[in-house]
N, CA, C and O of each residue as an XYZ file, in Angstrom:
748
protein
N       0.897     -1.256     -0.114
C      -0.380      0.077      0.351
C       0.487      1.530      0.444
O       1.031      1.820      1.509
N       0.578      2.360     -0.646
C       1.123      3.375     -0.303
C       1.070      4.268      0.583
O       1.255      5.404      0.145
N       0.838      4.160      1.955
C       0.595      4.576      2.706
C      -0.040      5.669      3.207
O      -0.160      6.007      4.385
N      -0.566      6.361      1.898
C      -1.959      7.763      1.813
C      -3.069      6.994      2.853
O      -3.959      7.626      3.423
N      -2.920      5.900      2.967
C      -4.469      5.545      3.210
C      -4.110      4.837      5.334
O      -3.191      4.085      5.658
N      -5.010      5.342      6.142
C      -5.078      4.616      7.339
C      -6.541      4.394      7.469
O      -7.372      4.962      6.759
N      -6.863      3.407      8.556
C      -8.460      2.919      8.951
C      -8.161      2.827     10.260
O      -7.037      2.884     10.757
N      -9.417      2.651     10.927
C      -9.336      2.350     12.538
C     -10.875      2.154     12.573
O     -11.641      2.963     12.050
N     -11.386      0.757     13.380
C     -12.404      0.819     13.877
C     -12.846      0.865     15.091
O     -12.712     -0.193     15.705
N     -13.414      1.875     15.753
C     -13.554      2.357     17.280
C     -14.646      1.922     17.550
O     -14.966      1.680     18.713
N     -15.747      1.662     16.135
C     -17.555      1.519     16.917
C     -17.840      0.563     16.120
O     -17.414      0.598     14.966
N     -18.655     -0.530     16.593
C     -19.306     -0.960     15.752
C     -19.967     -0.690     14.973
O     -20.879      0.133     15.057
N     -19.537     -1.572     13.669
C     -20.456     -1.549     12.687
C     -19.915     -0.383     11.676
O     -20.491     -0.097     10.626
N     -18.452      0.390     12.252
C     -18.313      1.518     11.533
C     -16.315      1.066     11.614
O     -15.635      0.541     12.495
N     -15.917      1.707      9.944
C     -14.799      1.810      9.726
C     -14.446      3.474      9.687
O     -15.402      4.153      9.313
N     -13.642      3.961      9.902
C     -13.248      5.393      9.710
C     -11.993      5.179      8.650
O     -11.057      4.425      8.915
N     -12.095      6.006      7.298
C     -10.946      5.780      6.942
C     -10.284      7.362      6.411
O     -10.969      8.301      6.003
N      -9.179      7.348      6.511
C      -8.461      8.631      6.721
C      -7.650      8.670      5.298
O      -6.962      7.656      5.179
N      -7.539      9.616      4.125
C      -6.723      9.883      3.382
C      -5.933     10.781      3.558
O      -6.285     11.949      3.394
N      -4.970     10.526      3.846
C      -3.809     11.768      4.886
C      -2.975     12.292      3.633
O      -1.927     12.915      3.803
N      -3.507     12.000      2.310
C      -2.830     12.982      1.446
C      -3.589     14.116      1.096
O      -3.037     15.129      0.665
N      -5.141     14.009      1.285
C      -5.656     14.957      1.179
C      -6.596     15.556      2.486
O      -7.385     16.501      2.476
N      -6.110     14.406      3.910
C      -6.309     15.101      5.112
C      -8.397     15.473      4.838
O      -9.002     16.534      4.985
N      -8.952     14.016      4.397
C     -10.297     14.275      4.473
C     -10.502     12.560      5.080
O      -9.755     11.638      4.753
N     -11.408     12.464      5.797
C     -12.207     11.079      5.907
C     -13.640     10.992      6.092
O     -14.486     11.784      6.506
N     -13.673      9.675      5.622
C     -15.142      8.914      5.074
C     -15.056      7.526      6.193
O     -14.218      6.999      6.924
N     -16.742      7.302      5.731
C     -16.910      5.783      6.828
C     -17.383      4.905      6.174
O     -18.412      4.970      5.501
N     -16.565      3.863      6.331
C     -17.510      2.527      6.012
C     -18.559      2.195      7.042
O     -18.437      2.531      8.220
N     -19.716      1.446      6.516
C     -20.868      1.010      7.538
C     -20.917      0.082      6.606
O     -20.745      0.090      5.387
N     -21.412     -1.414      8.066
C     -22.012     -2.690      7.869
C     -22.224     -2.962      9.046
O     -22.315     -2.339     10.104
N     -22.319     -4.440      8.567
C     -23.134     -5.104      9.658
C     -22.037     -5.929     10.783
O     -22.485     -6.884     11.419
N     -20.893     -5.584     10.935
C     -19.715     -6.320     11.638
C     -19.996     -5.630     12.802
O     -20.536     -4.527     12.887
N     -19.519     -6.485     13.871
C     -18.873     -5.855     15.146
C     -17.199     -5.252     15.162
O     -16.602     -4.448     14.446
N     -16.856     -5.967     16.196
C     -15.300     -5.792     16.227
C     -14.514     -6.271     15.126
O     -15.040     -7.218     14.540
N     -13.616     -5.964     14.761
C     -12.868     -6.296     13.857
C     -11.439     -6.682     14.232
O     -10.708     -5.935     14.882
N     -11.100     -7.824     13.812
C      -9.282     -8.234     14.604
C      -8.324     -7.682     13.820
O      -7.450     -7.081     14.445
N      -8.198     -7.708     12.327
C      -7.180     -6.912     11.319
C      -8.027     -6.232     10.417
O      -9.175     -6.541     10.096
N      -7.127     -4.968      9.918
C      -7.750     -4.238      8.704
C      -6.305     -4.000      8.084
O      -5.217     -3.709      8.579
N      -6.799     -4.272      6.653
C      -5.349     -4.491      5.697
C      -5.636     -3.616      4.537
O      -6.859     -3.568      4.404
N      -4.868     -2.709      3.396
C      -5.408     -2.557      2.949
C      -4.938     -3.328      1.696
O      -3.877     -3.822      2.077
N      -5.111     -3.669      0.551
C      -4.832     -4.158     -0.456
C      -3.449     -2.972     -1.184
O      -3.324     -1.762     -0.999
N      -2.710     -3.785     -1.902
C      -1.844     -2.995     -2.181
C      -1.781     -1.825     -3.431
O      -0.957     -0.952     -3.703
N      -3.330     -2.339     -4.177
C      -3.724     -0.964     -4.578
C      -4.329     -0.067     -3.936
O      -4.429      1.038     -4.469
N      -4.643     -0.190     -3.206
C      -5.249      0.777     -1.965
C      -6.846      1.377     -2.692
O      -7.388      2.445     -2.408
N      -7.280      0.479     -3.542
C      -8.626      0.177     -3.783
C      -9.496     -0.793     -3.014
O     -10.594     -0.862     -3.566
N      -9.411     -1.605     -1.895
C      -9.344     -2.380     -1.034
C      -8.978     -2.430      0.387
O      -7.858     -2.630      0.856
N     -10.112     -2.213      1.019
C      -9.738     -2.603      2.464
C     -10.149     -4.086      3.059
O     -11.358     -4.295      2.953
N      -9.480     -5.044      3.599
C      -9.666     -6.432      4.184
C      -9.861     -6.421      5.680
O      -9.096     -6.053      6.572
N     -10.741     -6.782      5.714
C     -11.189     -6.881      7.627
C     -11.401     -8.568      7.918
O     -11.713     -9.386      7.052
N     -11.174     -8.830      9.210
C     -11.454    -10.253      9.613
C     -12.379     -9.418     11.025
O     -11.976     -8.514     11.756
N     -13.624    -10.085     11.026
C     -14.598    -10.452     11.778
C     -13.657    -10.864     13.356
O     -12.802    -11.741     13.482
N     -14.177     -9.892     14.425
C     -14.213    -10.829     15.799
C     -15.658    -10.786     16.215
O     -16.543     -9.947     16.049
N     -15.615    -11.966     16.811
C     -17.167    -12.683     17.135
C     -18.018    -12.649     16.060
O     -17.672    -12.693     14.880
N     -19.094    -12.571     16.469
C     -20.356    -12.464     14.660
C     -19.820    -13.274     14.228
O     -19.432    -14.079     15.075
N     -19.572    -13.503     13.252
C     -19.210    -14.944     11.984
C     -17.824    -15.074     12.040
O     -17.395    -16.130     11.575
N     -17.147    -14.421     12.409
C     -15.292    -14.464     12.143
C     -15.411    -14.560     10.808
O     -15.043    -15.671     10.427
N     -15.863    -13.679      9.721
C     -15.499    -13.841      8.584
C     -14.506    -13.028      7.853
O     -14.273    -11.898      8.284
N     -13.976    -13.397      6.946
C     -13.099    -12.110      6.248
C     -14.052    -11.462      5.125
O     -14.631    -12.185      4.314
N     -14.142    -10.495      5.122
C     -14.488     -9.399      4.327
C     -13.691     -8.467      3.697
O     -12.601     -8.176      4.189
N     -14.192     -7.813      2.384
C     -13.552     -6.585      1.908
C     -14.249     -5.791      1.425
O     -15.380     -6.092      1.045
N     -13.675     -4.385      1.298
C     -14.744     -3.345      1.287
C     -13.875     -2.323      0.132
O     -12.759     -1.844      0.336
N     -14.499     -2.187     -0.796
C     -14.066     -0.826     -1.964
C     -14.080      0.507     -1.184
O     -15.019      1.182     -0.762
N     -12.695      0.677     -1.124
C     -12.736      2.036     -0.579
C     -13.501      3.039     -1.190
O     -14.238      3.852     -0.632
N     -13.180      2.868     -2.789
C     -14.014      4.479     -3.813
C     -15.206      3.986     -3.451
O     -15.680      5.013     -2.965
N     -15.799      3.411     -3.364
C     -17.836      3.422     -3.101
C     -17.702      3.472     -2.061
O     -18.360      4.443     -1.686
N     -17.101      2.892     -1.019
C     -17.173      2.542      0.747
C     -18.527      1.524      0.611
O     -19.631      1.835      1.059
N     -18.316      0.609      0.105
C     -19.197     -0.375     -0.085
C     -18.813     -2.113     -0.163
O     -18.124     -2.599     -1.060
N     -19.402     -2.871      0.942
C     -18.902     -3.978      0.947
C     -18.756     -4.850     -0.797
O     -19.612     -4.804     -1.681
N     -17.679     -5.437     -0.843
C     -17.765     -6.171     -2.162
C     -17.017     -7.689     -2.059
O     -15.855     -8.028     -1.833
N     -18.140     -8.355     -2.310
C     -18.771     -9.937     -1.700
C     -18.443    -10.841     -2.099
O     -18.846    -11.948     -1.744
N     -17.079    -10.465     -3.509
C     -16.747    -11.689     -4.008
C     -15.950    -12.942     -3.241
O     -15.686    -14.025     -3.765
N     -15.684    -12.605     -2.104
C     -15.183    -13.928     -1.283
C     -16.222    -14.446     -0.449
O     -15.808    -15.099      0.508
N     -18.042    -14.273     -0.607
C     -18.503    -14.710      0.133
C     -19.190    -16.167     -0.210
O     -20.025    -16.756      0.475
N     -18.686    -16.529     -1.291
C     -18.859    -17.779     -1.920
C     -17.968    -18.918     -1.286
O     -18.368    -20.081     -1.220
N     -16.836    -18.541     -0.863
C     -15.893    -19.676     -0.730
C     -16.439    -20.688      0.288
O     -17.472    -20.512      0.935
N     -15.430    -22.051      0.386
C     -16.114    -22.894      0.663
C     -15.094    -22.928      1.638
O     -13.939    -22.569      1.406
N     -15.497    -23.352      2.724
C     -14.727    -23.736      4.046
C     -14.628    -24.959      4.214
O     -15.707    -25.524      4.392
N     -13.433    -25.798      4.227
C     -13.444    -27.328      4.574
C     -12.964    -27.599      5.427
O     -12.152    -26.834      5.947
N     -13.327    -29.118      6.078
C     -13.044    -30.252      7.200
C     -11.317    -30.632      6.653
O     -11.034    -30.551      5.458
N     -10.324    -31.022      7.652
C      -9.587    -31.573      7.008
C      -9.473    -32.805      6.044
O      -8.522    -33.142      5.338
N     -10.926    -33.489      6.238
C     -11.051    -34.605      5.276
C     -11.800    -33.918      4.025
O     -12.636    -34.578      3.408
N     -11.586    -32.962      3.755
C     -12.314    -32.603      2.625
C     -13.891    -32.095      2.804
O     -14.299    -31.366      1.900
N     -14.501    -32.303      3.517
C     -16.190    -32.073      3.661
C     -16.262    -30.641      4.136
O     -15.418    -29.975      4.736
N     -17.618    -30.295      3.673
C     -17.938    -28.382      3.493
C     -18.006    -28.793      5.321
O     -18.362    -29.831      5.879
N     -17.484    -27.441      5.898
C     -17.417    -27.134      7.124
C     -18.860    -26.653      7.873
O     -19.391    -27.046      8.911
N     -19.293    -25.532      6.790
C     -20.727    -25.209      6.746
C     -20.339    -23.726      7.213
O     -21.283    -22.938      7.153
N     -19.298    -23.277      7.601
C     -19.187    -21.642      8.519
C     -17.880    -21.398      7.798
O     -16.939    -22.156      7.562
N     -18.096    -20.093      7.509
C     -16.948    -19.234      7.237
C     -15.661    -18.447      8.117
O     -15.071    -17.382      7.933
N     -15.582    -19.191      8.834
C     -14.599    -18.570      9.837
C     -13.033    -18.584      9.342
O     -12.381    -19.598      9.093
N     -12.555    -17.143      9.254
C     -11.456    -16.892      8.926
C     -10.453    -16.247      9.929
O     -11.149    -15.283     10.248
N      -9.853    -16.170     10.306
C      -8.759    -15.582     11.569
C      -8.047    -14.944     10.999
O      -7.762    -13.972     11.698
N      -7.480    -14.915      9.928
C      -6.071    -13.869      9.662
C      -6.282    -13.892      8.462
O      -7.112    -14.649      7.958
N      -5.420    -12.894      7.664
C      -5.655    -12.909      6.296
C      -4.293    -11.949      5.790
O      -3.718    -11.173      6.553
N      -3.957    -12.142      4.531
C      -2.748    -11.011      4.106
C      -2.933    -10.902      2.324
O      -3.469    -11.725      1.582
N      -2.375     -9.765      2.020
C      -2.519     -9.637      0.548
C      -1.172     -9.637      0.451
O      -0.354     -9.112      1.207
N      -0.869    -10.737     -1.278
C       0.838    -10.413     -1.478
C       0.772     -9.231     -1.772
O      -0.253     -8.551     -1.810
N       2.491     -8.704     -2.138
C       2.756     -7.514     -2.442
C       1.716     -6.973     -3.739
O       0.915     -6.039     -3.716
N       2.047     -7.933     -4.878
C       1.632     -7.161     -6.103
C      -0.260     -6.915     -6.060
O      -0.972     -6.280     -6.839
N      -0.595     -7.646     -4.917
C      -2.264     -7.852     -4.833
C      -2.967     -8.738     -5.215
O      -4.138     -8.875     -4.859
N      -2.188     -9.694     -6.226
C      -2.676    -11.409     -6.955
C      -3.505    -11.987     -6.150
O      -4.721    -12.134     -6.268
N      -2.540    -12.430     -5.021
C      -2.912    -13.803     -3.735
C      -3.379    -13.275     -2.627
O      -2.986    -12.224     -2.121
N      -4.433    -14.158     -2.125
C      -4.997    -13.434     -0.999
C      -4.674    -14.387     -0.392
O      -4.886    -15.448     -0.979
N      -3.999    -14.483      1.091
C      -3.780    -15.788      1.867
C      -5.038    -15.801      3.217
O      -5.267    -14.862      3.978
N      -5.535    -16.792      3.211
C      -6.459    -16.294      4.066
C      -5.962    -18.028      5.295
O      -5.435    -19.100      4.995
N      -6.515    -17.430      6.714
C      -6.438    -18.494      7.581
C      -7.863    -19.287      8.017
O      -8.755    -18.778      8.695
N      -7.864    -20.427      7.557
C      -8.713    -21.331      7.490
C      -8.959    -22.586      8.323
O      -9.327    -23.672      7.875
N      -8.573    -22.132     10.258
C      -8.246    -22.885     10.840
C      -6.770    -23.266     11.167
O      -5.922    -22.631     11.793
N      -6.715    -24.354     10.628
C      -4.918    -25.084     10.871
C      -4.729    -24.942      9.717
O      -3.757    -25.624      9.391
N      -5.354    -24.143      8.484
C      -4.908    -24.393      7.429
C      -4.510    -22.951      6.338
O      -5.531    -22.297      6.126
N      -3.440    -22.457      5.744
C      -3.516    -21.158      4.915
C      -4.033    -21.650      3.787
O      -3.473    -22.648      3.332
N      -5.227    -21.088      3.044
C      -5.477    -21.213      1.613
C      -4.714    -19.700      0.811
O      -4.474    -18.626      1.362
N      -4.542    -19.974     -0.200
C      -4.051    -18.935     -1.646
C      -5.238    -18.997     -2.203
O      -5.833    -20.062     -2.366
N      -5.761    -17.682     -2.600
C      -7.011    -17.636     -3.397
C      -6.362    -16.479     -4.723
O      -5.677    -15.489     -4.463
N      -6.650    -16.774     -5.694
C      -6.180    -15.686     -6.853
C      -7.290    -15.075     -6.447
O      -8.414    -15.494     -6.169
N      -6.576    -13.526     -6.457
C      -7.506    -12.182     -5.696
C      -8.461    -12.087     -7.269
O      -9.654    -12.107     -6.969
N      -8.313    -12.013     -8.452
C      -9.166    -11.901     -9.331
C     -10.351    -12.651     -9.834
O     -11.249    -12.111    -10.480
N     -10.319    -14.120     -9.463
C     -11.288    -15.274     -9.868
C     -11.366    -15.821     -8.541
O     -11.966    -16.886     -8.683
N     -11.098    -15.675     -7.393
C     -11.349    -16.275     -6.132
C     -10.910    -17.808     -6.023
O     -10.893    -18.382     -4.934
N     -10.614    -18.331     -7.022
C     -10.023    -19.557     -7.220
C      -9.132    -20.127     -6.077
O      -8.154    -19.511     -5.652
N      -9.554    -21.420     -5.576
C      -8.351    -21.652     -4.394
C      -7.099    -21.979     -5.483
O      -7.266    -22.593     -6.536
N      -5.947    -21.496     -5.058
C      -4.734    -22.089     -5.937
C      -3.697    -22.863     -5.203
O      -2.765    -23.315     -5.868
N      -3.735    -23.081     -3.884
C      -3.163    -23.619     -3.202
C      -3.496    -23.966     -1.967
O      -4.601    -23.510     -1.673
N      -2.801    -24.831     -0.782
C      -3.798    -24.922      0.496
C      -2.382    -25.512      1.343
O      -1.856    -26.493      0.816
N      -1.725    -24.973      2.635
C      -1.039    -25.758      3.223
C      -1.260    -25.631      4.737
O      -1.378    -24.599      5.397
N      -1.287    -26.769      5.096
C      -1.530    -27.186      6.600
C      -0.460    -26.510      7.477
O       0.720    -26.815      7.305
N      -0.846    -25.530      8.490
C       0.353    -25.168      9.483
C       0.548    -26.016     10.587
O      -0.312    -26.454     11.353
N       1.602    -26.181     10.593
C       1.848    -27.100     12.155
C       2.566    -26.167     12.772
O       3.105    -25.137     12.369
N       2.453    -26.947     14.338
C       2.694    -26.346     15.635
C       1.629    -25.495     16.218
O       1.648    -24.461     16.886
N       0.694    -26.263     15.752
C      -0.432    -24.694     16.266
C      -1.041    -26.014     17.578
O      -1.390    -27.169     17.333
N      -0.995    -25.353     18.863
C      -1.846    -25.782     19.872
C      -3.573    -25.626     19.594
O      -4.367    -26.555     19.747
N      -3.902    -24.367     19.196
C      -5.527    -24.185     19.120
C      -5.415    -23.533     17.940
O      -4.739    -22.562     17.600
N      -6.643    -24.636     17.033
C      -6.985    -24.436     15.574
C      -8.105    -23.172     15.416
O      -8.277    -22.454     14.431
N      -8.620    -23.152     16.372
C      -9.793    -22.242     15.712
C      -9.632    -21.057     16.823
O      -9.148    -21.306     17.928
N     -10.085    -19.707     16.442
C     -10.170    -18.365     16.972
C      -8.424    -17.787     16.961
O      -7.507    -18.399     16.413
N      -8.330    -16.889     17.475
C      -7.498    -15.712     16.875
C      -6.189    -16.444     17.524
O      -5.171    -16.081     16.934
N      -5.924    -17.415     18.622
C      -4.855    -17.645     18.891
C      -4.053    -18.700     18.242
O      -2.943    -18.980     18.695
N      -4.499    -19.253     17.296
C      -3.721    -20.533     16.663
C      -2.681    -19.995     15.946
O      -1.565    -20.284     16.378
N      -2.747    -19.073     14.663
C      -1.410    -18.314     14.612
C      -1.836    -16.879     13.701
O      -2.962    -16.417     13.515
N      -0.602    -16.409     13.254
C      -1.027    -15.103     12.284
C      -0.307    -15.439     11.299
O       0.493    -16.369     11.403
N      -0.451    -14.797     10.255
C       0.322    -14.772      9.147
C       0.109    -13.536      8.412
O      -0.830    -12.749      8.535
N       1.468    -13.453      7.351
C       1.775    -12.278      6.637
C       2.408    -12.355      5.567
O       3.106    -13.363      5.681
N       2.619    -11.804      4.406
C       3.420    -11.579      3.383
C       4.693    -10.807      3.880
O       4.655     -9.695      4.407
N       5.791    -11.523      3.649
C       7.423    -10.616      3.812
C       7.276     -9.791      2.505
O       6.506    -10.120      1.603
N       7.991     -8.810      2.477
C       8.350     -7.859      1.244
C       8.880     -8.753      0.284
O       8.517     -8.438     -0.850
N       9.768     -9.975      0.332
C      10.095    -11.005     -0.532
C       9.093    -11.858     -1.221
O       9.457    -12.816     -1.902
N       7.506    -11.456     -1.025
C       6.638    -12.632     -1.268
C       6.636    -13.871     -0.616
O       5.955    -14.733     -1.173
N       7.169    -14.169      0.336
C       7.228    -14.952      1.433
C       5.952    -15.246      2.096
O       5.094    -14.374      1.959
N       5.686    -16.121      2.677
C       4.678    -15.784      3.729
C       5.347    -16.756      4.320
O       5.789    -17.856      3.989
N       5.307    -15.700      5.850
C       5.464    -15.762      7.244
C       4.471    -16.345      8.192
O       3.451    -15.666      8.074
N       4.318    -17.145      8.946
C       3.607    -17.422     10.278
C       4.121    -17.456     11.714
O       5.323    -17.616     11.921
N       3.320    -17.321     12.632
C       4.058    -17.327     14.020
C       2.594    -17.940     14.862
O       1.556    -17.382     15.215
N       3.031    -19.168     14.956
C       2.017    -19.913     15.874
C       1.618    -19.575     17.091
O       1.771    -18.390     17.390
N       1.107    -20.349     17.947
C       0.303    -19.960     19.378
C       1.815    -20.882     20.089
O       2.470    -20.395     21.010
N       2.004    -21.644     19.731
C       3.518    -22.178     20.334
C       4.677    -21.532     20.084
O       5.767    -21.765     20.606
N       4.413    -20.704     19.263
C       5.759    -19.464     19.344
C       7.002    -19.874     17.793
O       8.102    -19.396     17.518
N       6.198    -20.886     17.128
C       6.737    -21.042     15.813
C       7.084    -20.429     14.863
O       6.176    -20.483     14.034
N       7.904    -19.863     14.506
C       7.925    -18.951     12.872
C       8.545    -20.167     11.653
O       9.516    -20.923     11.616
N       7.339    -19.841     10.697
C       7.357    -20.964      9.573
C       7.670    -19.656      8.885
O       7.401    -18.560      9.375
N       8.368    -19.877      7.493
C       8.509    -19.184      6.431
C       8.169    -20.121      5.180
O       8.743    -21.183      4.939
N       7.350    -19.670      4.578
C       7.095    -20.686      3.301
C       7.089    -19.784      2.156
O       6.335    -18.894      1.761
N       8.310    -20.370      1.706
C       8.793    -19.923     -0.233
C       7.992    -20.795     -1.457
O       7.555    -21.941     -1.347
N       7.918    -19.775     -2.845
C       7.703    -20.353     -3.693
C       6.602    -20.462     -3.880
O       6.406    -21.494     -4.523
N       5.251    -19.673     -3.554
C       4.222    -19.772     -3.597
C       3.666    -19.612     -4.952
O       2.621    -20.169     -5.288
N       4.442    -18.760     -5.829
C       4.219    -18.786     -7.325
C       4.213    -19.593     -8.266
O       3.603    -19.643     -9.334
N       5.385    -20.593     -7.482
C       6.111    -21.630     -8.354
C       5.149    -22.824     -8.087
O       5.166    -23.936     -8.614
N       4.277    -22.310     -7.106
C       3.614    -23.725     -6.715
C       1.893    -24.016     -6.876
O       1.071    -24.879     -6.566
N       1.961    -22.464     -7.691
C       0.372    -22.373     -7.558
C      -0.397    -23.644     -8.433
O       0.201    -24.397     -9.202
N      -1.533    -23.684     -8.196
C      -2.579    -24.726     -8.596
C      -2.025    -26.190     -7.684
O      -2.844    -27.104     -7.793
N      -1.069    -26.467     -7.016
C      -1.040    -27.515     -5.967
C      -1.598    -27.612     -5.111
O      -1.821    -26.562     -4.509
N      -1.953    -28.425     -4.746
C      -3.026    -28.584     -3.377
C      -1.921    -29.394     -2.400
O      -1.598    -30.569     -2.576
N      -1.470    -28.624     -1.462
C      -0.559    -29.192     -0.356
C      -0.622    -29.692      0.621
O      -1.205    -29.019      1.471
N      -0.108    -31.065      1.074
C      -0.409    -31.715      2.079
C       0.677    -31.157      3.261
O       1.618    -30.427      2.947
N       0.388    -31.666      4.901
C       1.299    -31.437      5.633
C       2.550    -31.417      4.950
O       3.216    -30.443      4.601
N       2.825    -32.929      4.777
C       4.450    -33.383      4.068
C       4.747    -32.135      3.257
O       5.775    -31.568      3.627
N       4.110    -31.565      2.248
C       4.388    -30.685      1.469
C       4.814    -29.438      1.808
O       5.544    -28.740      1.104
N       4.273    -29.076      3.115
C       3.922    -27.993      3.674
C       5.614    -27.692      4.516
O       6.229    -26.631      4.616
N       6.009    -29.173      5.047
C       7.292    -29.161      5.635
C       8.266    -28.983      4.999
O       9.193    -28.417      5.579
N       8.454    -29.398      3.528
C       9.475    -29.386      2.429
C       9.211    -27.871      1.887
O      10.153    -27.395      1.253
N       8.672    -27.486      1.964
C       8.107    -25.651      1.567
C       8.932    -25.053      2.681
O       9.822    -24.257      2.380
N       8.745    -25.321      3.745
C       9.316    -24.267      4.879
C      10.829    -24.159      4.667
O      11.696    -24.980      4.367
N      10.829    -23.068      4.888
C      12.446    -22.520      4.428
C      13.287    -22.404      5.735
O      14.499    -22.583      5.610
N      12.846    -22.157      6.840
C      13.308    -22.000      8.035
C      11.854    -21.879      9.123
O      10.848    -21.188      8.965
N      12.206    -22.830     10.242
C      11.385    -22.546     11.501
C      11.956    -22.762     12.584
O      12.597    -23.807     12.703
N      11.873    -21.783     13.720
C      12.797    -21.927     14.905
C      11.536    -21.655     15.871
O      10.450    -21.200     15.513
N      11.946    -22.061     17.276
C      10.970    -21.602     18.289
C      11.553    -19.686     19.091
O      12.488    -18.950     19.407
N      10.488    -19.816     19.025
C      10.519    -17.993     19.346
C      11.151    -17.861     21.001
O      10.590    -18.600     21.810
N      12.039    -17.157     21.424
C      12.074    -17.167     22.763
C      12.030    -15.575     23.473
O      12.057    -15.444     24.697
């Protein structure tokens, strides 16, 4: 993101959006309560959020229209055996630097979606997670070099490389272990 925009949620159902270069403020309104994360898409055209409480969903808002973009509402969230979970709980997310891939935390899995088509391009099962639901399981974010970095509730940091190289592959726990470039316990 350009650093031109800032957002804060101080009231249920409202996000204050500041354009720092123009000195203006607008508000996004919706049917969400508290949020656990706000992140601008690298283009500054969208603002992503994860709900806290309520449905715990990933939500996307058009900054220009001050309106929710529902393109990710139809995603199916799966149990480990591949069956549909029926809920859309998402506890964290991150946009890649180019804005082409959206990484979503789906319990103990990281799901990578093409931002334009919403197609699932890859899944990785996160290891070393003591609690797979709620906000305590693990956090994720893209590093500036394009790798995805996670920190689990057990204190393990894992760096995954080559997401672009592996597009279209459905990763398993063993695949994820091979992709981990570095894993260490934080002290």
